[in-house]
C-alpha positions in Angstrom: 143.7 58.8 -45.0 143.5 59.9 -48.5 139.7 60.3 -48.3 140.1 62.6 -45.3 142.5 64.8 -47.2 140.2 65.0 -50.2 137.1 65.4 -47.9 135.3 62.5 -49.7 133.5 59.5 -48.1 135.1 56.1 -48.4 132.2 54.6 -50.2 132.1 57.6 -52.6 135.8 57.1 -53.4 135.3 53.4 -54.1 132.3 54.1 -56.4 134.5 56.6 -58.3 137.2 54.0 -58.7 134.7 51.4 -60.1 133.2 54.0 -62.5 136.7 55.0 -63.7 137.7 51.4 -64.5 134.6 50.8 -66.7 135.0 51.5 -70.4 133.4 54.6 -71.8 130.7 53.0 -73.9 129.6 50.6 -71.2 127.7 53.2 -69.1 124.7 50.9 -68.9 125.2 48.1 -66.5 123.9 44.5 -66.9 120.9 45.3 -64.6 119.8 48.2 -66.8 120.0 46.0 -69.9 117.9 43.3 -68.2 115.4 46.0 -67.2 114.8 46.7 -70.8 114.5 43.0 -71.7 112.2 42.5 -68.6 110.0 45.4 -69.7 109.5 43.8 -73.1 108.4 40.6 -71.3 106.1 42.6 -69.0 104.5 44.4 -71.9 104.0 41.1 -73.8 102.2 39.5 -70.8 100.2 42.6 -70.1 99.0 42.8 -73.8 98.3 39.0 -73.9 96.1 39.4 -70.8 94.1 42.2 -72.5 95.6 44.6 -70.0 93.7 43.0 -67.2 96.8 41.8 -65.2 98.3 44.0 -62.6 101.8 43.5 -61.2 101.1 40.5 -59.0 99.7 38.4 -61.9 102.4 39.6 -64.3 105.1 38.7 -61.7 103.6 35.2 -61.3 103.5 34.8 -65.1 107.1 35.8 -65.3 108.0 33.2 -62.7 106.0 30.5 -64.5 107.8 31.5 -67.7 111.2 30.8 -66.1 112.2 34.4 -65.5 113.5 34.8 -62.0 112.6 38.3 -60.9 111.6 40.1 -57.7 108.0 41.3 -57.3 109.1 44.8 -56.3 111.2 45.2 -59.4 108.2 44.2 -61.6 105.9 46.6 -59.6 108.4 49.5 -59.9 108.9 49.0 -63.6 105.2 48.8 -64.3 104.6 52.0 -62.3 107.5 53.8 -64.0 106.2 53.0 -67.5 102.5 53.6 -66.7 101.5 50.0 -67.2 98.3 49.4 -65.2 95.5 46.9 -65.1 92.1 47.9 -66.3 89.7 48.0 -63.4 86.4 46.4 -63.8 83.4 48.5 -62.9 81.3 47.4 -60.0 77.9 46.1 -61.0 75.2 48.6 -60.3 71.5 47.7 -60.5 69.5 50.1 -62.4 66.1 49.2 -61.0 65.7 52.3 -58.9 64.6 54.9 -61.4 62.5 57.9 -60.7 58.8 57.2 -60.4 59.3 53.4 -60.3 59.1 51.3 -57.2 60.5 47.7 -57.5 57.7 46.4 -55.4 54.5 47.2 -57.1 51.2 46.1 -55.6 49.6 43.3 -57.6 46.6 44.2 -59.6 43.7 42.2 -58.2 40.4 41.7 -60.0 38.6 42.0 -56.6 38.6 45.3 -54.8 39.0 43.6 -51.4 41.3 40.6 -50.6 38.6 39.2 -48.3 36.2 38.7 -51.2 38.7 36.2 -52.7 38.1 33.8 -49.8 34.4 34.5 -49.7 33.9 33.9 -53.5 33.8 30.1 -53.3 31.0 30.4 -50.7 29.1 32.7 -52.9 29.5 30.5 -56.0 28.2 27.4 -54.2 24.9 28.9 -53.1 
């Protein structure tokens, strides 16, 4: 009833009441504090892996380290702070250069390949 008179949604009113009950200096909630602590762990794991781990591996390392956290939270924090994995370059063969063919004809001492088979006959006589 009061919300209708003030032209405010019910959920907006309850959010206002919760904010009003909070002390002035405690504007940061416990989740925000743990985001800062979690970010320190993420940066440490990322640095330890030589910046090769993306969010899936960082998330698994956090779970192995005993820090229960959701993968989306890790992904969003890493994206927000610009923490990315180094991408490895694809191997590219450099054989194909100008003027070079990878399949060169073999240099043969005989001008004709048929002479190679005929040479033993010529040598015996």
